[in-house]
VMD Tcl script that draws the C-alpha trace (Angstrom):
set ca {
  {-9.65 9.21 26.71}
  {-7.77 8.34 23.62}
  {-7.95 10.49 20.32}
  {-8.31 8.75 17.11}
  {-5.72 10.24 14.65}
  {-8.61 8.80 11.70}
  {-10.81 12.10 12.00}
  {-7.44 14.41 11.55}
  {-6.21 12.86 8.03}
  {-9.64 12.29 6.84}
  {-11.70 9.02 5.72}
  {-10.07 5.85 4.56}
  {-12.65 4.22 2.44}
  {-10.88 3.72 -1.22}
  {-13.68 5.75 -2.63}
  {-13.15 8.81 -0.22}
  {-9.36 7.91 1.09}
  {-7.45 11.07 1.15}
  {-3.86 11.91 -0.36}
  {-1.10 11.45 2.32}
  {2.32 12.46 1.36}
  {4.97 11.74 4.46}
  {7.65 14.04 4.48}
  {9.57 12.91 7.84}
  {8.88 9.50 10.36}
  {10.50 8.71 13.31}
  {9.80 5.60 15.64}
  {10.62 6.11 19.17}
  {9.38 3.84 22.24}
  {6.76 2.47 19.67}
  {5.20 5.77 19.11}
  {5.07 7.33 15.51}
  {6.24 10.76 14.94}
  {5.70 12.19 11.78}
  {5.80 15.16 9.42}
  {3.09 14.79 6.28}
  {0.71 16.47 3.87}
  {-3.04 15.46 3.53}
  {-4.97 16.49 0.34}
  {-8.99 15.49 0.44}
  {-8.23 14.46 -3.14}
  {-5.75 15.54 -5.89}
  {-7.48 18.99 -6.86}
  {-7.42 19.99 -2.73}
  {-4.94 22.17 -1.32}
  {-2.41 20.01 1.04}
  {-2.31 20.42 4.57}
  {0.56 19.94 6.54}
  {0.59 18.09 9.64}
  {3.11 17.08 12.65}
  {1.84 14.38 14.84}
  {2.88 12.35 17.64}
  {0.57 9.29 17.72}
  {-0.05 7.82 21.13}
  {-0.78 4.33 20.22}
  {1.78 2.04 19.94}
  {2.03 1.26 16.00}
  {1.42 -2.18 14.96}
  {4.42 -4.60 14.96}
  {4.98 -4.11 11.12}
  {5.89 -0.54 11.18}
  {9.20 -1.63 13.19}
  {9.65 -4.59 10.47}
  {9.45 -2.76 7.96}
  {11.79 -0.22 9.35}
  {14.15 -2.83 10.31}
  {14.56 -4.12 6.74}
  {16.43 -0.80 5.91}
  {19.08 -1.75 8.28}
  {21.30 -3.31 5.76}
  {21.11 0.09 3.55}
  {22.05 2.06 6.42}
  {24.82 0.19 7.36}
  {26.31 0.44 3.93}
  {25.39 4.05 3.33}
  {27.29 5.12 6.85}
  {30.06 2.55 5.86}
  {29.25 0.46 9.38}
  {29.59 -2.71 7.46}
  {30.45 -4.12 4.22}
  {28.71 -6.37 1.92}
  {29.31 -10.02 2.37}
  {27.81 -12.68 0.09}
  {25.14 -13.38 2.68}
  {24.23 -10.01 3.38}
  {20.76 -9.62 1.89}
  {18.25 -11.45 3.88}
  {14.95 -12.40 2.32}
  {11.61 -10.65 3.69}
  {10.48 -13.66 5.31}
  {13.58 -14.08 7.23}
  {15.38 -12.37 10.10}
  {18.32 -9.80 9.96}
  {21.42 -11.98 10.20}
  {23.48 -11.47 13.60}
  {25.98 -8.81 11.80}
  {22.85 -6.29 12.09}
  {21.82 -6.77 15.59}
  {23.16 -3.76 17.13}
  {21.82 -1.78 14.29}
  {18.21 -0.03 14.37}
  {17.14 2.40 11.87}
  {14.47 4.63 13.74}
  {13.19 6.61 11.08}
  {13.79 8.77 7.77}
  {13.28 11.85 5.67}
  {12.25 11.97 2.33}
  {13.56 14.29 -0.52}
  {11.87 16.66 -2.65}
  {8.80 15.07 -4.47}
  {9.69 11.79 -2.43}
  {12.60 11.43 -5.17}
  {15.39 10.19 -2.23}
  {15.64 9.29 0.88}
  {18.12 10.43 4.34}
  {18.07 7.11 6.91}
  {18.36 7.72 10.46}
  {19.66 5.19 13.25}
  {21.47 3.94 15.52}
  {24.41 1.27 16.68}
  {24.28 0.41 20.07}
  {28.45 0.00 21.07}
  {29.71 -2.63 23.03}
  {29.96 -0.35 25.81}
  {25.98 0.41 26.01}
  {26.16 3.67 24.62}
  {24.93 4.23 21.45}
  {26.24 5.98 18.17}
  {23.50 8.13 16.38}
  {23.61 7.74 12.39}
  {22.69 9.35 9.88}
  {22.95 8.40 6.06}
  {23.87 10.90 3.18}
  {20.95 12.17 1.18}
  {20.46 9.17 -1.18}
  {18.50 9.95 -4.68}
  {16.56 7.37 -6.21}
  {16.84 8.11 -9.75}
  {20.28 9.91 -9.90}
  {22.43 8.27 -12.86}
  {25.88 8.88 -11.21}
  {24.71 7.18 -7.49}
  {27.55 5.23 -6.45}
  {25.10 3.26 -4.74}
  {24.39 0.26 -6.12}
  {21.44 -0.55 -4.23}
  {19.45 2.40 -4.68}
  {16.69 0.79 -6.65}
  {16.30 -1.99 -3.84}
  {16.21 1.29 -1.20}
  {13.62 2.61 -2.95}
  {11.27 -0.69 -2.92}
  {11.97 -1.24 0.65}
  {10.98 2.36 1.92}
  {7.79 2.18 -0.31}
  {6.72 -0.69 2.32}
  {7.78 1.37 5.13}
  {5.93 4.60 3.75}
  {2.79 2.31 3.33}
  {2.75 0.97 7.13}
  {3.70 5.14 8.24}
  {0.55 5.91 6.46}
  {-1.53 2.88 7.47}
  {-0.77 4.14 11.12}
  {-1.50 7.30 10.66}
  {-5.02 6.31 9.53}
  {-5.16 3.95 12.63}
  {-3.58 0.47 12.26}
  {-1.77 0.22 15.73}
  {-1.36 -2.35 18.38}
  {-4.71 -3.91 19.78}
  {-5.23 -3.00 23.56}
  {-6.26 -6.06 25.68}
  {-6.59 -5.65 29.06}
  {-6.08 -8.57 30.97}
  {-8.58 -9.74 33.70}
  {-7.19 -9.09 37.09}
  {-7.10 -12.43 39.34}
  {-7.19 -11.95 42.88}
  {-6.29 -14.88 45.02}
  {-7.66 -15.38 48.57}
}
mol new
graphics top color blue
foreach p $ca { graphics top sphere $p radius 0.5 }
foreach p [lrange $ca 0 end-1] q [lrange $ca 1 end] { graphics top cylinder $p $q radius 0.2 }
display resetview
């Protein structure tokens, strides 16, 4: 029997929606593992949770994480920026990103920055784990020219993580069994 996370994090209706603040999120084998706090309302004390969702995530979450790949590559100095480096939101990532995956992230205090976590599949099939240095969103001394774009792209991923925590997942449809005689 599968239990839903919905009773854990509270109602999802707009008038009674709880407040979720994500600290860490990781995607492995299409399952979300997340550390977050939840408050019933702004006056309530925050409750801390660490969960692994048993349902497979909706395809929107891996897509949102994939949009962070260009940032992972620049921040870890895996690739250098080219004129066609940044894809638009609706197009696929260019082939130069094919061996890279963002598997998760860790938010800074008050969600003022992020550390991206990812992988690069090497030509021999082995995996290189990558972790970016912490990147602040509002650091005026920042050497990362795309901090604002990173924050905007990450905000989309955070929306998808929260949606997954509230029950947005892949629909399971069992196929009918066909027996041949």
